[in-house]
C-alpha positions as CSV (number, residue, x, y, z in Angstrom):
1,M,49.7,291.5,185.9
2,P,52.6,293.1,187.8
3,D,52.4,293.0,191.6
4,M,52.8,296.6,192.7
5,S,52.0,296.0,196.4
6,V,54.4,297.0,199.2
7,K,54.7,294.3,201.9
8,K,57.6,295.0,204.1
9,G,57.2,294.3,207.8
10,K,54.0,296.0,209.0
11,L,54.0,298.4,206.1
12,R,51.2,297.2,203.8
13,L,50.2,299.2,200.7
14,K,48.2,298.5,197.6
15,N,51.0,300.1,195.6
16,P,53.9,302.6,196.4
17,I,52.1,305.8,195.4
18,M,50.9,307.7,198.5
19,T,49.8,311.3,199.1
20,A,51.5,313.4,201.7
21,S,49.9,314.8,204.9
22,G,48.5,318.3,204.5
23,T,48.2,318.0,200.7
24,Y,45.2,315.7,200.2
25,G,42.7,316.4,202.9
26,Y,41.2,313.7,205.1
27,N,39.6,311.2,202.8
28,I,37.9,311.8,199.4
29,E,38.4,315.5,198.8
30,Y,40.2,314.8,195.6
31,E,37.7,312.3,194.3
32,D,36.8,314.5,191.3
33,F,40.3,314.0,190.0
34,T,41.4,310.5,191.1
35,N,39.6,307.5,192.7
36,P,41.3,307.4,196.1
37,E,40.7,303.6,196.2
38,I,43.4,303.0,193.6
39,L,46.1,304.8,195.5
40,G,48.7,303.0,197.6
41,G,47.7,305.1,200.6
42,I,46.4,308.5,201.7
43,V,48.1,310.2,204.6
44,T,45.6,312.4,206.4
45,K,46.1,316.0,207.4
46,A,47.9,316.1,210.8
47,I,45.4,315.4,213.6
48,T,45.8,316.8,217.0
49,L,43.9,316.1,220.2
50,E,41.9,319.4,220.0
51,P,40.8,321.2,216.9
52,R,43.3,323.8,215.7
53,E,42.6,327.0,213.7
54,G,46.2,327.2,212.5
55,N,48.3,330.3,212.1
56,F,46.5,333.7,211.7
57,W,49.2,335.4,209.7
58,Q,49.8,334.9,205.9
59,R,50.1,331.2,205.4
60,I,51.4,330.5,201.9
61,I,53.7,332.1,199.4
62,E,54.6,330.6,196.0
63,T,58.3,330.4,195.0
64,E,59.9,329.7,191.7
65,C,60.4,326.0,192.5
66,G,57.7,325.3,195.0
67,M,56.0,327.0,197.9
68,I,56.5,328.0,201.5
69,N,53.7,327.3,203.9
70,S,52.9,328.3,207.5
71,I,49.5,326.7,208.0
72,G,50.2,325.7,211.6
73,L,48.5,322.3,211.6
74,E,44.9,323.5,211.1
75,N,42.6,320.5,211.6
76,L,39.3,319.4,213.1
77,G,40.8,317.3,216.0
78,I,40.8,313.6,216.8
79,T,37.2,313.4,218.0
80,R,35.6,314.8,214.9
81,F,38.1,312.9,212.7
82,L,37.0,309.6,214.2
83,K,33.3,310.5,213.9
84,E,33.2,312.2,210.5
85,K,36.2,311.2,208.4
86,L,37.2,307.7,209.5
87,P,33.9,306.0,208.6
88,V,34.2,307.2,205.0
89,L,37.8,305.8,204.7
90,L,36.6,302.4,206.1
91,A,33.5,302.2,204.0
92,R,35.3,303.0,200.8
93,G,38.2,300.6,201.5
94,I,40.8,303.3,201.1
95,C,44.3,302.5,202.3
96,F,45.2,305.3,204.7
97,V,47.6,306.5,207.3
98,V,46.6,308.9,210.1
99,N,49.2,311.6,210.7
100,I,49.2,312.7,214.4
101,A,50.9,315.7,216.0
102,G,51.2,316.8,219.6
103,S,52.9,319.3,221.9
104,S,53.9,316.7,224.5
105,I,54.7,313.0,224.6
106,D,51.5,312.5,226.6
107,E,49.5,314.0,223.7
108,Y,51.1,311.7,221.2
109,I,50.3,308.7,223.5
110,N,46.7,309.8,223.8
111,L,46.3,310.1,220.1
112,A,48.0,306.8,219.4
113,Q,45.7,305.1,222.0
114,K,42.6,306.5,220.3
115,C,43.9,305.2,216.9
116,E,44.5,301.8,218.4
117,E,41.0,301.7,220.0
118,N,39.4,302.5,216.7
119,G,41.2,299.9,214.7
120,I,43.5,302.2,212.7
121,K,46.3,300.1,211.2
122,M,48.9,302.8,210.3
123,I,49.9,306.1,211.9
124,E,52.6,308.6,211.0
125,L,54.2,310.6,213.8
126,N,54.6,314.3,212.7
127,V,57.8,315.2,214.6
128,S,59.1,317.6,211.9
129,C,56.6,320.4,211.2
130,P,58.4,323.8,211.4
131,N,55.2,325.8,211.5
132,V,54.1,325.5,215.1
133,R,55.4,327.1,218.2
134,H,55.4,324.0,220.4
135,G,55.8,320.4,219.6
136,C,56.6,318.5,216.4
137,L,60.0,319.8,215.4
138,E,61.1,320.0,219.0
139,F,60.8,316.2,219.1
140,G,62.3,315.6,215.7
141,V,65.8,317.2,216.1
142,D,67.0,315.4,219.2
143,E,67.6,311.6,218.9
144,K,67.1,310.9,222.6
145,I,63.8,312.8,222.9
146,L,62.7,311.2,219.6
147,S,63.6,307.8,220.9
148,R,61.6,308.3,224.0
149,L,58.6,309.5,222.0
150,V,58.6,306.6,219.6
151,N,59.1,304.1,222.3
152,S,56.2,305.5,224.3
153,V,53.9,305.4,221.3
154,R,55.1,301.9,220.4
155,D,53.9,300.8,223.9
156,V,50.3,301.7,223.1
157,F,50.0,301.2,219.3
158,S,50.3,297.8,217.7
159,G,49.9,298.8,214.0
160,C,52.4,300.1,211.6
161,L,54.3,303.1,213.2
162,I,55.8,305.5,210.7
163,V,57.9,308.5,211.8
164,K,58.2,311.5,209.5
165,L,61.7,313.0,209.7
166,T,62.9,316.5,209.3
167,P,65.8,317.5,207.1
168,N,66.6,320.4,209.3
169,V,69.3,318.5,211.3
170,T,73.0,317.7,211.0
171,S,72.6,313.9,210.9
172,I,69.3,312.4,209.7
173,E,71.0,309.0,210.1
174,L,71.2,309.4,213.9
175,L,67.5,310.1,214.0
176,G,66.6,307.2,211.7
177,T,68.6,304.8,213.7
178,S,67.1,306.1,216.9
179,C,63.6,305.6,215.6
180,Q,64.4,302.0,214.4
181,K,65.8,301.0,217.8
182,A,62.8,302.5,219.6
183,G,60.3,300.4,217.5
184,A,59.4,302.4,214.4
185,D,58.2,300.2,211.5
186,A,59.0,302.7,208.7
187,L,60.3,306.2,208.1
188,S,59.0,309.1,205.9
189,A,61.7,311.4,204.6
190,I,61.6,314.2,204.2
191,N,59.3,316.9,205.6
192,T,59.8,320.5,204.5
193,L,62.9,322.5,204.7
194,K,62.9,325.8,206.7
195,G,62.5,328.7,204.3
196,T,61.5,332.3,203.9
197,G,59.6,333.8,200.9
198,I,59.5,337.5,200.3
199,K,57.4,339.3,197.7
200,L,58.2,343.0,197.1
201,R,56.2,345.7,195.3
202,L,56.7,349.4,195.1
203,E,53.7,351.6,195.7
204,N,54.0,355.4,195.7
205,G,57.7,355.3,196.3
206,K,57.5,352.8,199.2
207,F,58.1,349.1,199.3
208,K,55.5,346.8,200.6
209,K,56.5,343.3,201.6
210,E,54.7,339.9,201.9
211,I,56.8,337.6,204.0
212,V,56.2,334.0,204.9
213,T,58.6,331.9,207.0
214,G,57.8,328.2,207.2
215,G,58.2,324.9,205.4
216,Y,59.6,325.0,201.9
217,S,58.4,322.2,199.6
218,G,58.2,321.4,195.9
219,Q,60.6,320.5,193.1
220,G,63.4,322.6,194.6
221,I,63.8,320.2,197.6
222,K,64.1,316.9,195.6
223,P,67.9,316.7,195.6
224,A,67.9,317.1,199.4
225,A,65.2,314.5,199.8
226,L,67.0,312.0,197.6
227,N,70.2,312.6,199.6
228,A,68.3,311.9,202.9
229,V,66.8,308.7,201.5
230,M,70.2,307.4,200.3
231,R,71.8,308.2,203.7
232,L,69.0,306.5,205.6
233,K,69.1,303.4,203.4
234,K,72.7,302.9,204.5
235,A,71.9,303.3,208.2
236,I,68.6,301.4,208.8
237,D,66.8,298.2,207.8
238,I,63.2,299.4,208.0
239,P,61.2,300.7,205.0
240,I,61.7,304.3,203.8
241,I,58.9,306.4,202.2
242,G,60.5,309.1,200.1
243,I,59.0,312.6,199.9
244,G,60.1,315.8,198.3
245,G,59.6,317.3,194.9
246,I,58.0,314.4,193.1
247,Y,56.3,315.7,189.9
248,S,56.8,312.9,187.4
249,F,57.1,309.2,187.0
250,N,60.9,309.6,186.5
251,D,61.0,311.3,189.9
252,V,59.4,308.2,191.4
253,L,62.0,305.9,189.8
254,E,64.8,308.1,191.2
255,F,63.5,307.7,194.7
256,F,63.3,303.9,194.2
257,A,66.9,304.0,193.0
258,A,67.9,306.0,196.1
259,G,66.4,303.4,198.4
260,A,62.8,304.3,198.9
261,D,60.2,301.5,199.3
262,A,57.3,303.9,198.6
263,V,56.8,307.6,197.9
264,Q,54.4,310.4,198.9
265,I,53.2,313.1,196.6
266,G,52.9,316.5,198.3
267,T,53.0,319.9,196.7
268,A,52.4,318.6,193.2
269,N,48.8,317.7,194.3
270,F,48.0,321.5,194.4
271,T,48.9,322.1,190.8
272,H,48.3,318.6,189.4
273,P,45.4,317.2,191.4
274,D,45.2,314.1,189.4
275,I,49.0,313.3,189.6
276,A,48.8,310.5,192.2
277,G,46.3,308.4,190.1
278,K,48.3,309.0,186.9
279,L,51.5,307.8,188.6
280,V,49.8,304.6,189.7
281,S,48.8,304.0,186.0
282,E,52.3,304.9,184.7
283,L,53.9,302.6,187.1
284,Y,51.6,299.7,186.1
285,D,52.2,300.3,182.4
286,F,56.0,300.6,182.9
287,M,56.2,297.4,184.8
288,S,54.0,295.6,182.3
289,N,55.8,296.8,179.2
290,N,59.2,296.1,180.6
291,G,58.6,292.7,182.1
292,F,58.9,293.5,185.8
293,K,56.6,291.1,187.7
294,T,57.0,292.6,191.2
295,L,57.9,296.0,192.6
296,D,60.9,294.5,194.4
297,E,62.2,293.3,191.0
298,L,62.0,296.8,189.6
299,K,63.7,298.3,192.7
300,G,66.5,295.7,192.5
301,A,67.1,296.6,188.8
302,L,67.2,300.3,189.6
303,R,69.7,299.7,192.4
304,N,71.8,297.3,190.4
305,E,71.2,294.6,193.0
């Protein structure tokens, strides 16, 4: 039986197939399609200190190669998450990561402390969401501010600290290096690209428009995501979780070849709700049929190491 587990530093996963924040709910919402217990890890919707209703304008627009969303971090807040959602994750033995988002360093610290107090083993800092007016992306584009944030969270959280990076910067390497020096255990790359979608229709001689500006995700961003992973791999020593446009098993192999230690499936969950479970099975079969005993052995072969 091949060993598909990921064990690198504090990053501990059953296998490298994860689901991305904002695309898979809080715990077992997708259970009708895939048993969440077989996944490498579920990353929860972004959790804030207080409940958020999200943005009130149009939130989603579909594009030819993906979608643009402006959800605005709608979520039930940390108190309800700990009371209603966490017990299910623990009772079912689901490997999970809590994604946290704040508008100030103090908010991130508070959230991280609550996670520590409740025995949560892995958190992902959302410092790269482009769909909110304050917080997140403001921290993710300046390496000095990001370093201070990561260092502050590191002081209060002893588990695996993952930082989700934005591609909307000149040098993602500077941000990655800053996170590693400040105490991050792993990086997720990438979050959505900034984008605008416009739908036009002509009615009675006048154009009507639907416009959504927000985070662009889906198959169209895969080349940018692969590039970010490759660049980070050359700059840092901590694990990288690749995200962006994964729709097939071959996409997973490409991210491994680029330097990723695990991957997160995002937008594909909306159109192929069983994809994460299928990728776990496909990885197992591929390793079994081709004589790869461990995930590291497969990655080494893909990277010609």
